[in-house]
PDB file of N, CA, C and O in Angstrom, chain B, residues numbered from 101:
ATOM      1  N   MET B 101      11.438  10.525   4.077  1.00  0.00           N
ATOM      2  CA  MET B 101      10.521   9.487   3.635  1.00  0.00           C
ATOM      3  C   MET B 101       9.584  10.084   2.593  1.00  0.00           C
ATOM      4  O   MET B 101       9.315  11.286   2.574  1.00  0.00           O
ATOM      5  N   ILE B 102       9.101   9.200   1.729  1.00  0.00           N
ATOM      6  CA  ILE B 102       8.196   9.617   0.663  1.00  0.00           C
ATOM      7  C   ILE B 102       7.321   8.420   0.292  1.00  0.00           C
ATOM      8  O   ILE B 102       7.728   7.275   0.485  1.00  0.00           O
ATOM      9  N   ILE B 103       6.140   8.671  -0.231  1.00  0.00           N
ATOM     10  CA  ILE B 103       5.267   7.592  -0.686  1.00  0.00           C
ATOM     11  C   ILE B 103       5.385   7.477  -2.198  1.00  0.00           C
ATOM     12  O   ILE B 103       5.202   8.455  -2.923  1.00  0.00           O
ATOM     13  N   TYR B 104       5.694   6.266  -2.668  1.00  0.00           N
ATOM     14  CA  TYR B 104       5.754   5.978  -4.096  1.00  0.00           C
ATOM     15  C   TYR B 104       4.697   4.936  -4.430  1.00  0.00           C
ATOM     16  O   TYR B 104       4.248   4.181  -3.567  1.00  0.00           O
ATOM     17  N   LYS B 105       4.310   4.912  -5.701  1.00  0.00           N
ATOM     18  CA  LYS B 105       3.392   3.867  -6.157  1.00  0.00           C
ATOM     19  C   LYS B 105       4.115   2.983  -7.163  1.00  0.00           C
ATOM     20  O   LYS B 105       5.029   3.412  -7.868  1.00  0.00           O
ATOM     21  N   TYR B 106       3.670   1.733  -7.201  1.00  0.00           N
ATOM     22  CA  TYR B 106       4.272   0.721  -8.053  1.00  0.00           C
ATOM     23  C   TYR B 106       3.165  -0.014  -8.790  1.00  0.00           C
ATOM     24  O   TYR B 106       2.130  -0.321  -8.199  1.00  0.00           O
ATOM     25  N   PRO B 107       3.363  -0.299 -10.070  1.00  0.00           N
ATOM     26  CA  PRO B 107       2.328  -1.033 -10.819  1.00  0.00           C
ATOM     27  C   PRO B 107       2.294  -2.503 -10.417  1.00  0.00           C
ATOM     28  O   PRO B 107       3.331  -3.117 -10.166  1.00  0.00           O
ATOM     29  N   LEU B 108       1.095  -3.049 -10.362  1.00  0.00           N
ATOM     30  CA  LEU B 108       0.900  -4.476 -10.163  1.00  0.00           C
ATOM     31  C   LEU B 108       0.091  -5.018 -11.328  1.00  0.00           C
ATOM     32  O   LEU B 108      -0.663  -4.290 -11.974  1.00  0.00           O
ATOM     33  N   VAL B 109       0.258  -6.294 -11.582  1.00  0.00           N
ATOM     34  CA  VAL B 109      -0.518  -7.001 -12.598  1.00  0.00           C
ATOM     35  C   VAL B 109      -1.471  -7.922 -11.854  1.00  0.00           C
ATOM     36  O   VAL B 109      -1.100  -8.499 -10.832  1.00  0.00           O
ATOM     37  N   ILE B 110      -2.680  -8.066 -12.346  1.00  0.00           N
ATOM     38  CA  ILE B 110      -3.614  -8.986 -11.705  1.00  0.00           C
ATOM     39  C   ILE B 110      -3.274 -10.386 -12.191  1.00  0.00           C
ATOM     40  O   ILE B 110      -3.734 -10.837 -13.240  1.00  0.00           O
ATOM     41  N   THR B 111      -2.446 -11.059 -11.387  1.00  0.00           N
ATOM     42  CA  THR B 111      -1.979 -12.409 -11.643  1.00  0.00           C
ATOM     43  C   THR B 111      -1.765 -13.084 -10.297  1.00  0.00           C
ATOM     44  O   THR B 111      -1.764 -12.408  -9.267  1.00  0.00           O
ATOM     45  N   ASP B 112      -1.583 -14.400 -10.280  1.00  0.00           N
ATOM     46  CA  ASP B 112      -1.468 -15.126  -9.009  1.00  0.00           C
ATOM     47  C   ASP B 112      -0.339 -14.598  -8.132  1.00  0.00           C
ATOM     48  O   ASP B 112      -0.566 -14.240  -6.976  1.00  0.00           O
ATOM     49  N   THR B 113       0.885 -14.547  -8.677  1.00  0.00           N
ATOM     50  CA  THR B 113       2.029 -14.039  -7.913  1.00  0.00           C
ATOM     51  C   THR B 113       2.934 -13.221  -8.816  1.00  0.00           C
ATOM     52  O   THR B 113       2.983 -13.426 -10.028  1.00  0.00           O
ATOM     53  N   GLN B 114       3.640 -12.302  -8.206  1.00  0.00           N
ATOM     54  CA  GLN B 114       4.604 -11.474  -8.917  1.00  0.00           C
ATOM     55  C   GLN B 114       5.619 -10.934  -7.920  1.00  0.00           C
ATOM     56  O   GLN B 114       5.379 -10.924  -6.713  1.00  0.00           O
ATOM     57  N   THR B 115       6.741 -10.492  -8.435  1.00  0.00           N
ATOM     58  CA  THR B 115       7.777  -9.905  -7.596  1.00  0.00           C
ATOM     59  C   THR B 115       7.912  -8.430  -7.940  1.00  0.00           C
ATOM     60  O   THR B 115       8.039  -8.053  -9.105  1.00  0.00           O
ATOM     61  N   VAL B 116       7.882  -7.606  -6.901  1.00  0.00           N
ATOM     62  CA  VAL B 116       8.073  -6.162  -7.036  1.00  0.00           C
ATOM     63  C   VAL B 116       9.346  -5.819  -6.296  1.00  0.00           C
ATOM     64  O   VAL B 116       9.576  -6.327  -5.199  1.00  0.00           O
ATOM     65  N   HIS B 117      10.173  -4.973  -6.866  1.00  0.00           N
ATOM     66  CA  HIS B 117      11.409  -4.561  -6.204  1.00  0.00           C
ATOM     67  C   HIS B 117      11.173  -3.234  -5.504  1.00  0.00           C
ATOM     68  O   HIS B 117      10.943  -2.207  -6.143  1.00  0.00           O
ATOM     69  N   LEU B 118      11.234  -3.275  -4.167  1.00  0.00           N
ATOM     70  CA  LEU B 118      11.023  -2.094  -3.348  1.00  0.00           C
ATOM     71  C   LEU B 118      12.308  -1.751  -2.606  1.00  0.00           C
ATOM     72  O   LEU B 118      13.103  -2.644  -2.313  1.00  0.00           O
ATOM     73  N   PRO B 119      12.527  -0.476  -2.298  1.00  0.00           N
ATOM     74  CA  PRO B 119      13.704  -0.119  -1.495  1.00  0.00           C
ATOM     75  C   PRO B 119      13.676  -0.862  -0.154  1.00  0.00           C
ATOM     76  O   PRO B 119      12.606  -1.171   0.373  1.00  0.00           O
ATOM     77  N   TYR B 120      14.864  -1.145   0.389  1.00  0.00           N
ATOM     78  CA  TYR B 120      14.953  -1.781   1.693  1.00  0.00           C
ATOM     79  C   TYR B 120      14.173  -0.965   2.713  1.00  0.00           C
ATOM     80  O   TYR B 120      14.147   0.264   2.649  1.00  0.00           O
ATOM     81  N   ASN B 121      13.545  -1.649   3.641  1.00  0.00           N
ATOM     82  CA  ASN B 121      12.766  -1.042   4.723  1.00  0.00           C
ATOM     83  C   ASN B 121      11.523  -0.303   4.234  1.00  0.00           C
ATOM     84  O   ASN B 121      10.967   0.507   4.977  1.00  0.00           O
ATOM     85  N   ALA B 122      11.076  -0.557   3.013  1.00  0.00           N
ATOM     86  CA  ALA B 122       9.834   0.042   2.527  1.00  0.00           C
ATOM     87  C   ALA B 122       8.676  -0.521   3.352  1.00  0.00           C
ATOM     88  O   ALA B 122       8.686  -1.688   3.743  1.00  0.00           O
ATOM     89  N   LYS B 123       7.694   0.317   3.604  1.00  0.00           N
ATOM     90  CA  LYS B 123       6.499  -0.118   4.330  1.00  0.00           C
ATOM     91  C   LYS B 123       5.324  -0.062   3.360  1.00  0.00           C
ATOM     92  O   LYS B 123       4.916   1.018   2.932  1.00  0.00           O
ATOM     93  N   ILE B 124       4.783  -1.226   3.018  1.00  0.00           N
ATOM     94  CA  ILE B 124       3.631  -1.274   2.118  1.00  0.00           C
ATOM     95  C   ILE B 124       2.432  -0.690   2.837  1.00  0.00           C
ATOM     96  O   ILE B 124       2.123  -1.067   3.967  1.00  0.00           O
ATOM     97  N   LEU B 125       1.759   0.238   2.166  1.00  0.00           N
ATOM     98  CA  LEU B 125       0.608   0.909   2.754  1.00  0.00           C
ATOM     99  C   LEU B 125      -0.717   0.314   2.285  1.00  0.00           C
ATOM    100  O   LEU B 125      -1.587   0.014   3.102  1.00  0.00           O
ATOM    101  N   THR B 126      -0.872   0.141   0.962  1.00  0.00           N
ATOM    102  CA  THR B 126      -2.130  -0.353   0.414  1.00  0.00           C
ATOM    103  C   THR B 126      -1.935  -0.740  -1.044  1.00  0.00           C
ATOM    104  O   THR B 126      -0.917  -0.423  -1.660  1.00  0.00           O
ATOM    105  N   ALA B 127      -2.919  -1.421  -1.573  1.00  0.00           N
ATOM    106  CA  ALA B 127      -3.024  -1.677  -3.010  1.00  0.00           C
ATOM    107  C   ALA B 127      -4.448  -1.299  -3.390  1.00  0.00           C
ATOM    108  O   ALA B 127      -5.399  -1.672  -2.704  1.00  0.00           O
ATOM    109  N   GLN B 128      -4.592  -0.563  -4.477  1.00  0.00           N
ATOM    110  CA  GLN B 128      -5.905  -0.111  -4.917  1.00  0.00           C
ATOM    111  C   GLN B 128      -5.900   0.035  -6.426  1.00  0.00           C
ATOM    112  O   GLN B 128      -4.852   0.079  -7.071  1.00  0.00           O
ATOM    113  N   MET B 129      -7.098   0.108  -6.961  1.00  0.00           N
ATOM    114  CA  MET B 129      -7.234   0.413  -8.378  1.00  0.00           C
ATOM    115  C   MET B 129      -7.072   1.919  -8.561  1.00  0.00           C
ATOM    116  O   MET B 129      -7.601   2.708  -7.779  1.00  0.00           O
ATOM    117  N   GLN B 130      -6.345   2.306  -9.588  1.00  0.00           N
ATOM    118  CA  GLN B 130      -6.237   3.699  -9.997  1.00  0.00           C
ATOM    119  C   GLN B 130      -6.687   3.721 -11.453  1.00  0.00           C
ATOM    120  O   GLN B 130      -5.926   3.383 -12.360  1.00  0.00           O
ATOM    121  N   GLY B 131      -7.921   4.121 -11.656  1.00  0.00           N
ATOM    122  CA  GLY B 131      -8.503   3.987 -12.981  1.00  0.00           C
ATOM    123  C   GLY B 131      -8.674   2.511 -13.277  1.00  0.00           C
ATOM    124  O   GLY B 131      -9.347   1.798 -12.533  1.00  0.00           O
ATOM    125  N   GLU B 132      -8.065   2.048 -14.361  1.00  0.00           N
ATOM    126  CA  GLU B 132      -8.151   0.638 -14.752  1.00  0.00           C
ATOM    127  C   GLU B 132      -6.927  -0.165 -14.321  1.00  0.00           C
ATOM    128  O   GLU B 132      -6.809  -1.340 -14.669  1.00  0.00           O
ATOM    129  N   ASP B 133      -6.017   0.450 -13.571  1.00  0.00           N
ATOM    130  CA  ASP B 133      -4.747  -0.185 -13.224  1.00  0.00           C
ATOM    131  C   ASP B 133      -4.630  -0.451 -11.732  1.00  0.00           C
ATOM    132  O   ASP B 133      -5.051   0.366 -10.912  1.00  0.00           O
ATOM    133  N   LEU B 134      -4.056  -1.598 -11.385  1.00  0.00           N
ATOM    134  CA  LEU B 134      -3.801  -1.938  -9.999  1.00  0.00           C
ATOM    135  C   LEU B 134      -2.451  -1.360  -9.590  1.00  0.00           C
ATOM    136  O   LEU B 134      -1.454  -1.529 -10.293  1.00  0.00           O
ATOM    137  N   ARG B 135      -2.427  -0.680  -8.457  1.00  0.00           N
ATOM    138  CA  ARG B 135      -1.210  -0.036  -7.953  1.00  0.00           C
ATOM    139  C   ARG B 135      -0.980  -0.420  -6.501  1.00  0.00           C
ATOM    140  O   ARG B 135      -1.917  -0.722  -5.762  1.00  0.00           O
ATOM    141  N   LEU B 136       0.296  -0.401  -6.107  1.00  0.00           N
ATOM    142  CA  LEU B 136       0.712  -0.631  -4.736  1.00  0.00           C
ATOM    143  C   LEU B 136       1.398   0.638  -4.255  1.00  0.00           C
ATOM    144  O   LEU B 136       2.256   1.178  -4.953  1.00  0.00           O
ATOM    145  N   TRP B 137       1.034   1.121  -3.077  1.00  0.00           N
ATOM    146  CA  TRP B 137       1.681   2.301  -2.506  1.00  0.00           C
ATOM    147  C   TRP B 137       2.530   1.867  -1.325  1.00  0.00           C
ATOM    148  O   TRP B 137       2.126   1.022  -0.528  1.00  0.00           O
ATOM    149  N   ALA B 138       3.730   2.467  -1.224  1.00  0.00           N
ATOM    150  CA  ALA B 138       4.644   2.131  -0.135  1.00  0.00           C
ATOM    151  C   ALA B 138       5.357   3.383   0.352  1.00  0.00           C
ATOM    152  O   ALA B 138       5.672   4.281  -0.429  1.00  0.00           O
ATOM    153  N   LEU B 139       5.602   3.425   1.644  1.00  0.00           N
ATOM    154  CA  LEU B 139       6.386   4.485   2.261  1.00  0.00           C
ATOM    155  C   LEU B 139       7.847   4.062   2.181  1.00  0.00           C
ATOM    156  O   LEU B 139       8.223   3.019   2.716  1.00  0.00           O
ATOM    157  N   VAL B 140       8.665   4.862   1.519  1.00  0.00           N
ATOM    158  CA  VAL B 140      10.060   4.481   1.284  1.00  0.00           C
ATOM    159  C   VAL B 140      10.999   5.616   1.675  1.00  0.00           C
ATOM    160  O   VAL B 140      10.609   6.781   1.751  1.00  0.00           O
ATOM    161  N   ASP B 141      12.235   5.239   1.916  1.00  0.00           N
ATOM    162  CA  ASP B 141      13.305   6.214   2.131  1.00  0.00           C
ATOM    163  C   ASP B 141      13.839   6.577   0.754  1.00  0.00           C
ATOM    164  O   ASP B 141      14.469   5.753   0.091  1.00  0.00           O
ATOM    165  N   GLU B 142      13.588   7.812   0.321  1.00  0.00           N
ATOM    166  CA  GLU B 142      13.975   8.216  -1.040  1.00  0.00           C
ATOM    167  C   GLU B 142      15.480   8.211  -1.252  1.00  0.00           C
ATOM    168  O   GLU B 142      15.937   8.305  -2.391  1.00  0.00           O
ATOM    169  N   LEU B 143      16.261   8.104  -0.182  1.00  0.00           N
ATOM    170  CA  LEU B 143      17.720   8.069  -0.314  1.00  0.00           C
ATOM    171  C   LEU B 143      18.265   6.644  -0.410  1.00  0.00           C
ATOM    172  O   LEU B 143      19.456   6.447  -0.652  1.00  0.00           O
ATOM    173  N   GLU B 144      17.400   5.661  -0.222  1.00  0.00           N
ATOM    174  CA  GLU B 144      17.821   4.261  -0.278  1.00  0.00           C
ATOM    175  C   GLU B 144      17.997   3.840  -1.727  1.00  0.00           C
ATOM    176  O   GLU B 144      17.058   3.900  -2.520  1.00  0.00           O
ATOM    177  N   ASN B 145      19.214   3.413  -2.068  1.00  0.00           N
ATOM    178  CA  ASN B 145      19.529   3.026  -3.446  1.00  0.00           C
ATOM    179  C   ASN B 145      19.401   1.527  -3.692  1.00  0.00           C
ATOM    180  O   ASN B 145      19.341   1.091  -4.841  1.00  0.00           O
ATOM    181  N   LEU B 146      19.358   0.743  -2.632  1.00  0.00           N
ATOM    182  CA  LEU B 146      19.276  -0.703  -2.784  1.00  0.00           C
ATOM    183  C   LEU B 146      17.831  -1.151  -2.679  1.00  0.00           C
ATOM    184  O   LEU B 146      17.046  -0.592  -1.914  1.00  0.00           O
ATOM    185  N   SER B 147      17.491  -2.167  -3.459  1.00  0.00           N
ATOM    186  CA  SER B 147      16.128  -2.683  -3.418  1.00  0.00           C
ATOM    187  C   SER B 147      16.133  -4.156  -3.029  1.00  0.00           C
ATOM    188  O   SER B 147      17.163  -4.829  -3.062  1.00  0.00           O
ATOM    189  N   GLN B 148      14.964  -4.624  -2.666  1.00  0.00           N
ATOM    190  CA  GLN B 148      14.800  -6.032  -2.328  1.00  0.00           C
ATOM    191  C   GLN B 148      13.559  -6.564  -3.030  1.00  0.00           C
ATOM    192  O   GLN B 148      12.606  -5.817  -3.250  1.00  0.00           O
ATOM    193  N   PRO B 149      13.557  -7.828  -3.378  1.00  0.00           N
ATOM    194  CA  PRO B 149      12.363  -8.395  -4.004  1.00  0.00           C
ATOM    195  C   PRO B 149      11.278  -8.627  -2.967  1.00  0.00           C
ATOM    196  O   PRO B 149      11.544  -9.117  -1.869  1.00  0.00           O
ATOM    197  N   VAL B 150      10.067  -8.273  -3.322  1.00  0.00           N
ATOM    198  CA  VAL B 150       8.899  -8.501  -2.476  1.00  0.00           C
ATOM    199  C   VAL B 150       7.904  -9.295  -3.302  1.00  0.00           C
ATOM    200  O   VAL B 150       7.526  -8.881  -4.397  1.00  0.00           O
ATOM    201  N   LYS B 151       7.483 -10.429  -2.779  1.00  0.00           N
ATOM    202  CA  LYS B 151       6.544 -11.282  -3.501  1.00  0.00           C
ATOM    203  C   LYS B 151       5.119 -10.880  -3.139  1.00  0.00           C
ATOM    204  O   LYS B 151       4.760 -10.807  -1.963  1.00  0.00           O
ATOM    205  N   ILE B 152       4.321 -10.622  -4.155  1.00  0.00           N
ATOM    206  CA  ILE B 152       2.923 -10.239  -3.990  1.00  0.00           C
ATOM    207  C   ILE B 152       2.048 -11.358  -4.552  1.00  0.00           C
ATOM    208  O   ILE B 152       2.270 -11.832  -5.666  1.00  0.00           O
ATOM    209  N   ALA B 153       1.052 -11.773  -3.769  1.00  0.00           N
ATOM    210  CA  ALA B 153       0.093 -12.783  -4.206  1.00  0.00           C
ATOM    211  C   ALA B 153      -1.288 -12.132  -4.279  1.00  0.00           C
ATOM    212  O   ALA B 153      -1.650 -11.326  -3.421  1.00  0.00           O
ATOM    213  N   ILE B 154      -2.042 -12.485  -5.297  1.00  0.00           N
ATOM    214  CA  ILE B 154      -3.388 -11.955  -5.469  1.00  0.00           C
ATOM    215  C   ILE B 154      -4.349 -13.141  -5.585  1.00  0.00           C
ATOM    216  O   ILE B 154      -4.187 -14.016  -6.436  1.00  0.00           O
ATOM    217  N   TYR B 155      -5.352 -13.143  -4.704  1.00  0.00           N
ATOM    218  CA  TYR B 155      -6.323 -14.227  -4.652  1.00  0.00           C
ATOM    219  C   TYR B 155      -7.714 -13.691  -4.970  1.00  0.00           C
ATOM    220  O   TYR B 155      -8.129 -12.665  -4.431  1.00  0.00           O
ATOM    221  N   GLY B 156      -8.414 -14.373  -5.828  1.00  0.00           N
ATOM    222  CA  GLY B 156      -9.804 -14.029  -6.099  1.00  0.00           C
ATOM    223  C   GLY B 156     -10.700 -14.607  -5.018  1.00  0.00           C
ATOM    224  O   GLY B 156     -10.407 -15.666  -4.464  1.00  0.00           O
ATOM    225  N   THR B 157     -11.782 -13.921  -4.719  1.00  0.00           N
ATOM    226  CA  THR B 157     -12.742 -14.427  -3.742  1.00  0.00           C
ATOM    227  C   THR B 157     -13.241 -15.800  -4.186  1.00  0.00           C
ATOM    228  O   THR B 157     -13.631 -15.987  -5.338  1.00  0.00           O
ATOM    229  N   GLY B 158     -13.224 -16.750  -3.267  1.00  0.00           N
ATOM    230  CA  GLY B 158     -13.705 -18.099  -3.547  1.00  0.00           C
ATOM    231  C   GLY B 158     -12.659 -19.020  -4.133  1.00  0.00           C
ATOM    232  O   GLY B 158     -12.913 -20.215  -4.285  1.00  0.00           O
ATOM    233  N   ASN B 159     -11.477 -18.494  -4.472  1.00  0.00           N
ATOM    234  CA  ASN B 159     -10.420 -19.344  -5.020  1.00  0.00           C
ATOM    235  C   ASN B 159      -9.615 -19.975  -3.888  1.00  0.00           C
ATOM    236  O   ASN B 159      -9.401 -19.336  -2.858  1.00  0.00           O
ATOM    237  N   PRO B 160      -9.163 -21.226  -4.062  1.00  0.00           N
ATOM    238  CA  PRO B 160      -8.386 -21.883  -3.007  1.00  0.00           C
ATOM    239  C   PRO B 160      -7.018 -21.222  -2.817  1.00  0.00           C
ATOM    240  O   PRO B 160      -6.418 -20.712  -3.763  1.00  0.00           O
ATOM    241  N   ILE B 161      -6.545 -21.248  -1.571  1.00  0.00           N
ATOM    242  CA  ILE B 161      -5.225 -20.718  -1.221  1.00  0.00           C
ATOM    243  C   ILE B 161      -4.429 -21.867  -0.631  1.00  0.00           C
ATOM    244  O   ILE B 161      -4.827 -22.460   0.371  1.00  0.00           O
ATOM    245  N   GLU B 162      -3.304 -22.180  -1.255  1.00  0.00           N
ATOM    246  CA  GLU B 162      -2.450 -23.261  -0.758  1.00  0.00           C
ATOM    247  C   GLU B 162      -1.409 -22.691   0.189  1.00  0.00           C
ATOM    248  O   GLU B 162      -0.774 -21.683  -0.120  1.00  0.00           O
ATOM    249  N   GLY B 163      -1.229 -23.327   1.342  1.00  0.00           N
ATOM    250  CA  GLY B 163      -0.229 -22.884   2.307  1.00  0.00           C
ATOM    251  C   GLY B 163      -0.612 -21.560   2.948  1.00  0.00           C
ATOM    252  O   GLY B 163      -1.787 -21.202   3.026  1.00  0.00           O
ATOM    253  N   ASP B 164       0.403 -20.847   3.403  1.00  0.00           N
ATOM    254  CA  ASP B 164       0.205 -19.565   4.078  1.00  0.00           C
ATOM    255  C   ASP B 164      -0.154 -18.487   3.061  1.00  0.00           C
ATOM    256  O   ASP B 164       0.570 -18.291   2.085  1.00  0.00           O
ATOM    257  N   ALA B 165      -1.251 -17.797   3.279  1.00  0.00           N
ATOM    258  CA  ALA B 165      -1.692 -16.753   2.345  1.00  0.00           C
ATOM    259  C   ALA B 165      -0.712 -15.589   2.302  1.00  0.00           C
ATOM    260  O   ALA B 165      -0.556 -14.950   1.261  1.00  0.00           O
ATOM    261  N   GLY B 166      -0.052 -15.306   3.418  1.00  0.00           N
ATOM    262  CA  GLY B 166       0.836 -14.152   3.502  1.00  0.00           C
ATOM    263  C   GLY B 166       0.220 -13.076   4.386  1.00  0.00           C
ATOM    264  O   GLY B 166      -0.741 -13.328   5.114  1.00  0.00           O
ATOM    265  N   THR B 167       0.781 -11.884   4.315  1.00  0.00           N
ATOM    266  CA  THR B 167       0.306 -10.746   5.100  1.00  0.00           C
ATOM    267  C   THR B 167      -0.654  -9.919   4.260  1.00  0.00           C
ATOM    268  O   THR B 167      -0.301  -9.461   3.174  1.00  0.00           O
ATOM    269  N   TYR B 168      -1.841  -9.734   4.754  1.00  0.00           N
ATOM    270  CA  TYR B 168      -2.881  -9.010   4.028  1.00  0.00           C
ATOM    271  C   TYR B 168      -2.472  -7.559   3.784  1.00  0.00           C
ATOM    272  O   TYR B 168      -1.966  -6.883   4.680  1.00  0.00           O
ATOM    273  N   ILE B 169      -2.703  -7.090   2.544  1.00  0.00           N
ATOM    274  CA  ILE B 169      -2.449  -5.691   2.182  1.00  0.00           C
ATOM    275  C   ILE B 169      -3.760  -4.970   1.945  1.00  0.00           C
ATOM    276  O   ILE B 169      -4.009  -3.927   2.548  1.00  0.00           O
ATOM    277  N   SER B 170      -4.610  -5.513   1.068  1.00  0.00           N
ATOM    278  CA  SER B 170      -5.827  -4.799   0.692  1.00  0.00           C
ATOM    279  C   SER B 170      -6.737  -5.694  -0.143  1.00  0.00           C
ATOM    280  O   SER B 170      -6.327  -6.741  -0.643  1.00  0.00           O
ATOM    281  N   THR B 171      -7.983  -5.249  -0.279  1.00  0.00           N
ATOM    282  CA  THR B 171      -8.952  -5.871  -1.182  1.00  0.00           C
ATOM    283  C   THR B 171      -9.302  -4.852  -2.254  1.00  0.00           C
ATOM    284  O   THR B 171      -9.520  -3.678  -1.955  1.00  0.00           O
ATOM    285  N   VAL B 172      -9.354  -5.304  -3.507  1.00  0.00           N
ATOM    286  CA  VAL B 172      -9.660  -4.398  -4.612  1.00  0.00           C
ATOM    287  C   VAL B 172     -10.835  -4.953  -5.411  1.00  0.00           C
ATOM    288  O   VAL B 172     -11.039  -6.164  -5.503  1.00  0.00           O
ATOM    289  N   GLN B 173     -11.598  -4.027  -5.982  1.00  0.00           N
ATOM    290  CA  GLN B 173     -12.761  -4.395  -6.773  1.00  0.00           C
ATOM    291  C   GLN B 173     -12.584  -3.931  -8.209  1.00  0.00           C
ATOM    292  O   GLN B 173     -12.118  -2.819  -8.459  1.00  0.00           O
ATOM    293  N   LEU B 174     -12.958  -4.785  -9.144  1.00  0.00           N
ATOM    294  CA  LEU B 174     -12.936  -4.456 -10.563  1.00  0.00           C
ATOM    295  C   LEU B 174     -14.339  -4.627 -11.125  1.00  0.00           C
ATOM    296  O   LEU B 174     -15.191  -5.268 -10.509  1.00  0.00           O
ATOM    297  N   GLN B 175     -14.567  -4.063 -12.268  1.00  0.00           N
ATOM    298  CA  GLN B 175     -15.832  -4.193 -12.986  1.00  0.00           C
ATOM    299  C   GLN B 175     -17.017  -3.869 -12.081  1.00  0.00           C
ATOM    300  O   GLN B 175     -17.984  -4.626 -11.995  1.00  0.00           O
ATOM    301  N   GLY B 176     -16.913  -2.726 -11.410  1.00  0.00           N
ATOM    302  CA  GLY B 176     -18.007  -2.279 -10.553  1.00  0.00           C
ATOM    303  C   GLY B 176     -18.321  -3.227  -9.409  1.00  0.00           C
ATOM    304  O   GLY B 176     -19.464  -3.295  -8.958  1.00  0.00           O
ATOM    305  N   GLY B 177     -17.331  -3.951  -8.939  1.00  0.00           N
ATOM    306  CA  GLY B 177     -17.531  -4.894  -7.844  1.00  0.00           C
ATOM    307  C   GLY B 177     -17.843  -6.303  -8.307  1.00  0.00           C
ATOM    308  O   GLY B 177     -18.085  -7.186  -7.484  1.00  0.00           O
ATOM    309  N   GLY B 178     -17.842  -6.526  -9.614  1.00  0.00           N
ATOM    310  CA  GLY B 178     -18.105  -7.857 -10.149  1.00  0.00           C
ATOM    311  C   GLY B 178     -16.971  -8.834  -9.908  1.00  0.00           C
ATOM    312  O   GLY B 178     -17.193 -10.041  -9.819  1.00  0.00           O
ATOM    313  N   LEU B 179     -15.768  -8.323  -9.804  1.00  0.00           N
ATOM    314  CA  LEU B 179     -14.584  -9.134  -9.510  1.00  0.00           C
ATOM    315  C   LEU B 179     -13.912  -8.551  -8.267  1.00  0.00           C
ATOM    316  O   LEU B 179     -13.657  -7.349  -8.196  1.00  0.00           O
ATOM    317  N   ILE B 180     -13.631  -9.407  -7.297  1.00  0.00           N
ATOM    318  CA  ILE B 180     -12.995  -8.975  -6.058  1.00  0.00           C
ATOM    319  C   ILE B 180     -11.698  -9.761  -5.894  1.00  0.00           C
ATOM    320  O   ILE B 180     -11.691 -10.988  -5.983  1.00  0.00           O
ATOM    321  N   PHE B 181     -10.600  -9.043  -5.654  1.00  0.00           N
ATOM    322  CA  PHE B 181      -9.297  -9.660  -5.433  1.00  0.00           C
ATOM    323  C   PHE B 181      -8.718  -9.186  -4.108  1.00  0.00           C
ATOM    324  O   PHE B 181      -8.981  -8.071  -3.658  1.00  0.00           O
ATOM    325  N   HIS B 182      -7.924 -10.058  -3.495  1.00  0.00           N
ATOM    326  CA  HIS B 182      -7.322  -9.784  -2.199  1.00  0.00           C
ATOM    327  C   HIS B 182      -5.806  -9.867  -2.368  1.00  0.00           C
ATOM    328  O   HIS B 182      -5.281 -10.874  -2.844  1.00  0.00           O
ATOM    329  N   VAL B 183      -5.114  -8.812  -1.979  1.00  0.00           N
ATOM    330  CA  VAL B 183      -3.678  -8.665  -2.222  1.00  0.00           C
ATOM    331  C   VAL B 183      -2.922  -8.944  -0.923  1.00  0.00           C
ATOM    332  O   VAL B 183      -3.243  -8.390   0.128  1.00  0.00           O
ATOM    333  N   PHE B 184      -1.910  -9.816  -1.012  1.00  0.00           N
ATOM    334  CA  PHE B 184      -1.111 -10.224   0.138  1.00  0.00           C
ATOM    335  C   PHE B 184       0.383 -10.113  -0.192  1.00  0.00           C
ATOM    336  O   PHE B 184       0.790 -10.251  -1.346  1.00  0.00           O
ATOM    337  N   GLU B 185       1.178  -9.863   0.836  1.00  0.00           N
ATOM    338  CA  GLU B 185       2.644  -9.950   0.715  1.00  0.00           C
ATOM    339  C   GLU B 185       3.062 -11.314   1.249  1.00  0.00           C
ATOM    340  O   GLU B 185       2.721 -11.686   2.372  1.00  0.00           O
ATOM    341  N   LYS B 186       3.802 -12.050   0.432  1.00  0.00           N
ATOM    342  CA  LYS B 186       4.272 -13.373   0.824  1.00  0.00           C
ATOM    343  C   LYS B 186       5.633 -13.250   1.504  1.00  0.00           C
ATOM    344  O   LYS B 186       6.357 -12.276   1.294  1.00  0.00           O
ATOM    345  N   ALA B 187       5.967 -14.230   2.306  1.00  0.00           N
ATOM    346  CA  ALA B 187       7.265 -14.264   2.997  1.00  0.00           C
ATOM    347  C   ALA B 187       8.391 -14.380   1.979  1.00  0.00           C
ATOM    348  O   ALA B 187       8.229 -15.000   0.928  1.00  0.00           O
ATOM    349  N   VAL B 188       9.522 -13.783   2.298  1.00  0.00           N
ATOM    350  CA  VAL B 188      10.691 -13.839   1.413  1.00  0.00           C
ATOM    351  C   VAL B 188      11.093 -15.279   1.153  1.00  0.00           C
ATOM    352  O   VAL B 188      11.556 -15.604   0.059  1.00  0.00           O
ATOM    353  N   SER B 189      10.925 -16.149   2.143  1.00  0.00           N
ATOM    354  CA  SER B 189      11.297 -17.562   1.965  1.00  0.00           C
ATOM    355  C   SER B 189      10.463 -18.228   0.879  1.00  0.00           C
ATOM    356  O   SER B 189      10.881 -19.238   0.311  1.00  0.00           O
ATOM    357  N   ASP B 190       9.280 -17.670   0.580  1.00  0.00           N
ATOM    358  CA  ASP B 190       8.438 -18.221  -0.481  1.00  0.00           C
ATOM    359  C   ASP B 190       8.978 -17.888  -1.869  1.00  0.00           C
ATOM    360  O   ASP B 190       8.458 -18.393  -2.864  1.00  0.00           O
ATOM    361  N   LEU B 191      10.005 -17.054  -1.956  1.00  0.00           N
ATOM    362  CA  LEU B 191      10.604 -16.726  -3.241  1.00  0.00           C
ATOM    363  C   LEU B 191      11.455 -17.855  -3.761  1.00  0.00           C
ATOM    364  O   LEU B 191      11.718 -17.932  -4.961  1.00  0.00           O
ATOM    365  N   LEU B 192      11.893 -18.739  -2.876  1.00  0.00           N
ATOM    366  CA  LEU B 192      12.802 -19.809  -3.272  1.00  0.00           C
ATOM    367  C   LEU B 192      12.088 -20.921  -3.986  1.00  0.00           C
ATOM    368  O   LEU B 192      12.716 -21.902  -4.385  1.00  0.00           O
TER     369      LEU B 192
END
């Protein structure tokens, strides 16, 4: 097993391709960039799509928010975003 990081964009939803059985650990800012860290099997060659949703504090959330990953702060705490993993069925 190994921990890898993946770039995220601050947008409502996006799809990240992670190795099968990856375990998402956290999402945090690294400098000016949002990153997602996951524990993965470095020998796994197949990937699966994972839907990531990012909600700003005070913004409405329609339906199921998903599984909470982390909260991140930008601009010295002036902007706060909450990162969630959405169900695979929400990809359809």
